[in-house]
C-alpha positions as a printed NumPy array, in Angstrom:
array([[176.991, 111.002,  54.977],
       [180.044, 112.446,  57.332],
       [180.004, 113.5  ,  60.924],
       [182.211, 115.297,  63.016],
       [183.688, 113.383,  66.073],
       [186.001, 114.4  ,  68.766],
       [189.129, 113.486,  68.986],
       [190.926, 114.162,  72.575],
       [194.7  , 112.922,  72.382],
       [196.433, 113.242,  75.718],
       [199.15 , 116.128,  75.501],
       [198.128, 117.357,  72.514],
       [195.219, 120.155,  71.411],
       [191.841, 119.005,  70.786],
       [190.725, 118.548,  66.668],
       [188.697, 117.322,  64.854],
       [188.612, 115.527,  61.331],
       [185.262, 114.092,  59.463],
       [185.549, 110.778,  59.135],
       [182.996, 108.319,  56.572],
       [180.015, 106.672,  59.367],
       [176.691, 106.306,  56.643],
       [175.298, 106.989,  53.295],
       [171.842, 107.374,  51.633],
       [170.838, 105.522,  49.422],
       [167.208, 105.011,  49.386],
       [167.178, 104.923,  52.882],
       [169.627, 105.828,  55.939],
       [172.385, 103.22 ,  56.276],
       [174.443, 104.051,  59.456],
       [177.046, 102.606,  61.142],
       [176.483, 104.446,  65.227],
       [179.327, 101.796,  66.758],
       [181.869, 104.258,  64.559],
       [180.08 , 107.843,  65.939],
       [182.46 , 108.601,  68.885],
       [179.728, 111.101,  71.545],
       [182.683, 112.166,  73.302],
       [181.873, 109.685,  76.252],
       [182.233, 105.894,  76.548],
       [178.94 , 105.975,  78.53 ],
       [177.555, 108.655,  76.829],
       [173.993, 107.856,  75.704],
       [172.716, 107.882,  71.887],
       [170.861, 111.504,  71.344],
       [167.686, 111.403,  70.015],
       [167.449, 112.211,  66.549],
       [164.006, 113.69 ,  66.598],
       [162.387, 116.764,  68.31 ],
       [159.546, 114.726,  70.68 ],
       [159.23 , 111.635,  71.944],
       [156.349, 109.375,  70.868],
       [153.566, 109.384,  73.214],
       [152.536, 106.718,  75.784],
       [149.426, 104.668,  75.451],
       [146.027, 106.999,  77.07 ],
       [148.329, 110.015,  75.177],
       [147.561, 112.307,  71.879],
       [150.134, 114.579,  69.947],
       [149.36 , 118.308,  70.608],
       [151.48 , 119.653,  67.404],
       [153.117, 122.91 ,  68.491],
       [152.513, 125.886,  66.686],
       [154.126, 126.553,  63.686],
       [155.743, 123.263,  63.751],
       [155.691, 120.426,  61.35 ],
       [157.361, 117.809,  63.148],
       [157.593, 118.605,  66.604],
       [154.535, 118.258,  69.158],
       [153.665, 117.166,  72.996],
       [152.161, 114.669,  74.639],
       [148.65 , 115.298,  76.652],
       [146.619, 112.797,  78.831],
       [143.462, 111.89 ,  77.834],
       [140.58 , 111.968,  80.651],
       [139.999, 109.221,  82.393],
       [136.561, 108.178,  80.567],
       [138.083, 108.85 ,  77.074],
       [139.374, 106.339,  74.391],
       [141.823, 107.527,  71.273],
       [139.603, 107.713,  68.399],
       [143.393, 108.464,  66.284],
       [147.031, 109.586,  67.846],
       [146.115, 113.276,  67.84 ],
       [142.587, 113.034,  69.153],
       [140.673, 112.086,  72.571],
       [136.875, 110.836,  73.138],
       [134.16 , 109.905,  75.058],
       [132.708, 107.188,  76.124],
       [129.391, 106.558,  75.637],
       [127.134, 107.132,  79.344],
       [128.014, 103.614,  80.904],
       [130.863, 102.703,  79.196],
       [134.68 , 102.989,  79.869],
       [138.157, 102.829,  78.04 ],
       [139.898,  99.397,  77.689],
       [143.073,  99.044,  78.875],
       [144.774, 100.347,  75.539],
       [142.279, 103.208,  75.229],
       [141.307, 102.449,  71.913],
       [137.6  , 101.436,  72.643],
       [134.893, 101.396,  75.174],
       [133.09 ,  98.217,  77.78 ],
       [129.548,  98.513,  78.776],
       [130.273,  99.161,  82.373],
       [128.353,  96.373,  84.588],
       [125.08 ,  97.707,  86.242],
       [124.886,  97.958,  89.904],
       [121.928,  96.756,  92.535],
       [121.607,  95.026,  95.865],
       [122.257,  92.139,  95.671],
       [120.709,  89.544,  97.317],
       [123.032,  88.165,  99.326],
       [123.798,  91.973, 100.802],
       [123.826,  93.45 , 103.855],
       [121.973,  95.515, 102.867],
       [119.232,  93.338, 101.742],
       [119.975,  90.797, 104.821],
       [118.335,  93.063, 107.417],
       [115.029,  94.669, 105.634],
       [114.068,  91.198, 103.931],
       [114.974,  89.175, 107.949],
       [112.905,  91.973, 109.478],
       [110.239,  91.803, 106.911],
       [110.115,  87.871, 107.199],
       [109.447,  88.081, 111.087],
       [106.421,  90.611, 110.484],
       [104.777,  88.43 , 107.902],
       [104.945,  85.197, 110.247],
       [103.731,  87.655, 112.842],
       [100.846,  88.746, 110.812],
       [100.148,  84.88 , 109.902],
       [100.407,  83.9  , 112.699],
       [ 97.613,  86.774, 113.951],
       [ 95.289,  86.053, 110.639],
       [ 95.388,  82.304, 111.834],
       [ 94.135,  82.73 , 115.035],
       [ 91.394,  85.262, 113.908],
       [ 90.059,  82.577, 111.347],
       [ 90.127,  79.548, 114.311],
       [ 88.346,  82.023, 116.721],
       [ 86.26 ,  83.795, 113.283],
       [ 83.022,  83.355, 114.609],
       [ 83.618,  84.025, 117.907],
       [ 81.64 ,  86.779, 119.662],
       [ 85.492,  89.051, 120.966],
       [ 86.108,  88.616, 117.435],
       [ 83.39 ,  89.787, 115.801],
       [ 82.938,  92.341, 118.131],
       [ 86.397,  94.13 , 117.37 ],
       [ 85.581,  94.712, 113.582],
       [ 86.49 ,  91.463, 112.031],
       [ 85.745,  92.612, 108.21 ],
       [ 88.251,  95.724, 108.258],
       [ 90.24 ,  93.452, 111.059],
       [ 91.126,  90.766, 108.125],
       [ 91.682,  93.984, 106.298],
       [ 94.198,  94.777, 108.008],
       [ 95.68 ,  92.518, 108.591],
       [ 95.621,  92.031, 104.401],
       [ 97.484,  95.777, 104.265],
       [ 99.737,  94.861, 106.687],
       [101.119,  91.627, 104.508],
       [101.635,  93.46 , 101.405],
       [103.665,  96.081, 103.064],
       [106.295,  93.373, 103.848],
       [105.501,  91.533, 100.659],
       [106.702,  94.869,  99.165],
       [110.122,  95.095, 100.719],
       [111.357,  91.938,  98.566],
       [110.086,  94.122,  94.84 ],
       [112.074,  97.498,  96.809],
       [115.157,  95.123,  96.871],
       [114.809,  93.527,  93.815],
       [116.667,  94.038,  90.552],
       [115.136,  96.771,  88.725],
       [113.241,  96.246,  85.772],
       [109.848,  97.654,  84.046],
       [107.453,  95.382,  86.194],
       [109.742,  95.416,  89.716],
       [109.212,  99.031,  89.388],
       [105.531,  99.07 ,  88.412],
       [104.672,  96.625,  91.286],
       [106.981,  99.384,  93.658],
       [105.062, 102.291,  92.905],
       [101.704, 100.58 ,  92.595],
       [102.05 ,  97.779,  95.844],
       [103.454, 100.563,  98.618],
       [100.844, 102.587,  98.34 ],
       [ 98.39 , 100.093,  98.007],
       [ 99.463,  98.513, 100.932],
       [ 99.473, 101.948, 103.803],
       [ 96.133, 102.999, 102.107],
       [ 94.792,  99.49 , 102.361],
       [ 96.111,  99.354, 106.259],
       [ 95.296, 103.202, 107.367],
       [ 91.333, 103.212, 105.485],
       [ 90.827,  99.74 , 107.739],
       [ 92.053, 102.053, 110.738],
       [ 90.66 , 105.308, 109.656],
       [ 87.333, 103.562, 109.346],
       [ 87.808, 102.2  , 112.707],
       [ 87.752, 105.371, 114.303],
       [ 85.818, 107.427, 112.509],
       [ 82.847, 104.452, 113.873],
       [ 84.157, 104.734, 117.414],
       [ 83.757, 108.814, 117.266],
       [ 80.618, 108.753, 116.029],
       [ 79.238, 106.488, 117.742],
       [ 80.11 , 107.858, 120.771],
       [ 79.09 , 111.391, 119.917],
       [ 75.806, 110.081, 118.5  ],
       [ 75.195, 108.67 , 122.197],
       [ 76.242, 111.904, 123.727],
       [ 73.261, 113.617, 121.535],
       [ 70.418, 110.978, 120.86 ],
       [ 69.466, 107.74 , 121.297],
       [ 69.283, 107.374, 118.11 ],
       [ 71.572, 105.308, 116.241],
       [ 74.155, 106.278, 113.829],
       [ 74.015, 105.538, 110.408],
       [ 76.447, 103.577, 108.022],
       [ 78.033, 101.388, 110.979],
       [ 77.43 ,  98.067, 109.891],
       [ 80.235,  95.389, 109.257],
       [ 79.285,  95.753, 105.194],
       [ 78.861, 100.203, 104.835],
       [ 82.399,  99.936, 106.759],
       [ 84.016,  97.465, 104.703],
       [ 82.038,  99.518, 101.646],
       [ 83.719, 103.36 , 103.196],
       [ 87.343, 101.401, 103.584],
       [ 87.251, 100.27 ,  99.684],
       [ 86.52 , 103.67 ,  98.859],
       [ 89.3  , 105.449, 100.886],
       [ 91.497, 103.062,  99.282],
       [ 89.969, 103.111,  95.185],
       [ 91.339, 105.971,  95.585],
       [ 95.271, 105.591,  96.021],
       [ 94.567, 102.997,  93.396],
       [ 92.811, 105.153,  90.787],
       [ 95.792, 107.362,  91.782],
       [ 98.7  , 104.916,  90.985],
       [ 96.912, 103.069,  88.169],
       [ 96.501, 106.995,  86.418],
       [100.566, 107.688,  86.753],
       [101.434, 104.27 ,  85.606],
       [ 99.53 , 104.603,  82.676],
       [100.595, 108.501,  82.287],
       [104.587, 107.217,  83.304],
       [104.894, 104.135,  82.219],
       [107.425, 101.855,  84.499],
       [110.471, 101.301,  83.254],
       [114.644, 101.446,  84.256],
       [117.015, 104.127,  83.387],
       [121.315, 104.021,  84.425],
       [122.347, 105.849,  87.204],
       [125.484, 107.964,  87.888],
       [126.354, 109.169,  90.962],
       [127.949, 113.019,  90.962],
       [131.76 , 112.423,  89.688],
       [131.688, 108.872,  89.718],
       [131.491, 108.48 ,  86.172],
       [132.632, 105.082,  86.428],
       [129.931, 103.642,  87.759],
       [126.127, 103.194,  87.014],
       [123.144, 102.03 ,  89.37 ],
       [120.463, 100.774,  87.836],
       [117.192, 102.401,  88.703],
       [113.599, 102.647,  88.162],
       [112.891, 105.589,  85.804],
       [111.237, 107.937,  88.777],
       [112.466, 111.177,  90.327],
       [113.203, 110.796,  93.726],
       [110.538, 112.875,  94.48 ],
       [107.984, 111.591,  93.337],
       [108.408, 108.2  ,  95.628],
       [107.31 , 110.826,  98.398],
       [104.179, 112.628,  96.145],
       [102.718, 109.178,  95.164],
       [102.072, 108.813,  98.838],
       [100.689, 112.257, 100.148],
       [ 97.463, 110.329, 100.207],
       [ 98.215, 107.716, 102.322],
       [ 99.412, 111.097, 104.397],
       [ 96.42 , 112.041, 104.796],
       [ 94.934, 109.103, 105.8  ],
       [ 97.58 , 109.211, 108.537],
       [ 96.797, 112.096, 109.18 ],
       [ 92.983, 112.075, 109.762],
       [ 92.966, 108.607, 111.794],
       [ 95.935, 110.211, 114.133],
       [ 93.441, 112.944, 114.093],
       [ 90.22 , 110.975, 115.029],
       [ 93.137, 108.579, 117.861],
       [ 93.332, 111.822, 119.624],
       [ 89.287, 112.549, 119.728],
       [ 88.565, 108.962, 120.631],
       [ 91.239, 108.789, 123.564],
       [ 89.282, 108.935, 126.604],
       [ 86.093, 106.597, 125.769],
       [ 85.759, 104.066, 128.23 ],
       [ 88.383, 101.065, 129.248],
       [ 85.756,  98.107, 127.312],
       [ 86.597, 100.067, 123.745],
       [ 90.458,  99.82 , 124.775],
       [ 90.57 ,  99.689, 121.037],
       [ 90.877, 102.689, 120.155],
       [ 93.685, 102.843, 122.114],
       [ 95.907, 100.267, 120.512],
       [ 95.243, 102.865, 117.585],
       [ 96.731, 105.384, 118.888],
       [ 99.332, 103.947, 120.207],
       [ 99.282, 103.031, 116.134],
       [ 99.354, 106.469, 114.813],
       [101.432, 108.736, 117.127],
       [104.349, 105.523, 116.438],
       [103.792, 105.831, 112.955],
       [103.593, 109.749, 112.935],
       [107.36 , 109.481, 114.474],
       [108.015, 106.937, 112.122],
       [107.284, 108.515, 108.68 ],
       [108.926, 112.151, 110.094],
       [111.91 , 110.601, 110.144],
       [112.017, 108.582, 106.644],
       [111.503, 111.498, 104.762],
       [114.841, 113.773, 106.194],
       [116.78 , 110.653, 105.936],
       [115.678, 109.393, 102.941],
       [116.424, 112.461, 100.972],
       [119.638, 112.013, 103.079],
       [120.824, 108.942, 101.596],
       [120.075, 109.394,  97.691],
       [123.916, 109.488,  97.141],
       [124.092, 106.184,  98.004],
       [122.157, 103.592,  96.75 ],
       [121.772, 100.912,  99.154],
       [121.947, 102.574, 102.453],
       [118.887, 104.14 , 100.422],
       [116.926, 101.71 ,  99.613],
       [117.355,  99.895, 103.322],
       [116.315, 103.115, 104.983],
       [113.032, 102.533, 102.742],
       [112.474,  99.219, 103.243],
       [112.821,  99.985, 107.375],
       [111.026, 102.413, 107.426],
       [107.938, 100.667, 105.636],
       [108.918,  97.495, 108.023],
       [108.476,  99.925, 111.231],
       [105.507, 101.89 , 110.162],
       [103.979,  98.172, 109.966],
       [105.568,  97.369, 113.2  ],
       [103.366, 100.287, 114.842],
       [100.426,  99.443, 112.961],
       [100.463,  95.818, 113.849],
       [ 99.009,  96.695, 117.107],
       [ 96.167,  97.393, 115.548],
       [ 95.72 ,  93.854, 113.386],
       [ 96.504,  92.356, 117.5  ],
       [ 93.157,  94.018, 118.448],
       [ 90.548,  91.655, 118.217],
       [ 93.19 ,  89.194, 119.119],
       [ 93.929,  91.542, 122.875],
       [ 90.492,  90.916, 123.668],
       [ 89.59 ,  88.095, 123.117],
       [ 92.691,  86.825, 125.534],
       [ 91.574,  89.576, 128.04 ],
       [ 87.909,  88.006, 128.272],
       [ 88.993,  84.642, 128.46 ],
       [ 90.909,  85.586, 132.094]])
């Protein structure tokens, strides 16, 4: 093999000559040190038209060329099949550091030690303690005329619904699973329907008693404690049947959710549409509206029947909470932690406003003791 090095001789014209620097016998034998590139500091030139591609890059052959290419970087969620092809990692997977294969991404969900879970749990626990205290007082004075006159059976039913709503917060914050998702879909509607069915039955009874008194002395029908419980259970059964049918038609399960524009994040959620959660509470909203109407109708009854005023206050605040909850819920769907926290706080605030109804008999009792 002959190359043509340059020779620079001071005072003389530049001349060229052929010098043997290597040979090819079943392979290249090149003595690079014998080659003069014209400058002692010059880098050895590359003897190929394209450099090797870096990690995470593929070769794109230039048109009409067999040995020359340009390098193109794969997308952040792609891995290399070979030196010429990028392929997307499956959903929920991400390329390893060597970009040769993918690994499963960890699923994100609210953890118990997160501030987004601690705040709702503290509020719910406080509500559980308050509700339990009210139940204890009711039990201790179970046979007193005041407790019986305030609607003892419906009060217990109301307090049961309040307790369920407080406890359902923990399922809303738990790691999603088929059982947890089913409990969420059934528990929220059941707790609310139990609570507001009891309140609606109370307000309806008061309204019918005073409407009947203004027309005749005949006692209205279905105002006995047993009748009131049956009416309330019928109202609750509508929600229960609807929730059970929904669970049968659409089995509870989980799914992986990928926030828009963030393929590297995987969120574990229950496999239902976000709007379906609110649609499942449509019957509860109907109970709230109907109960509010009756609360307005009974707002001017005699002072001795202060039960209606508690219920009226409950329903007014409940309507405000629910009106605020809907835009907050849909406005925070992009952040699963804020969304779950807003749902829990809305449930707790609704129950806190309704717990005044559970204190009716207790307040009446102490006022009569004075």
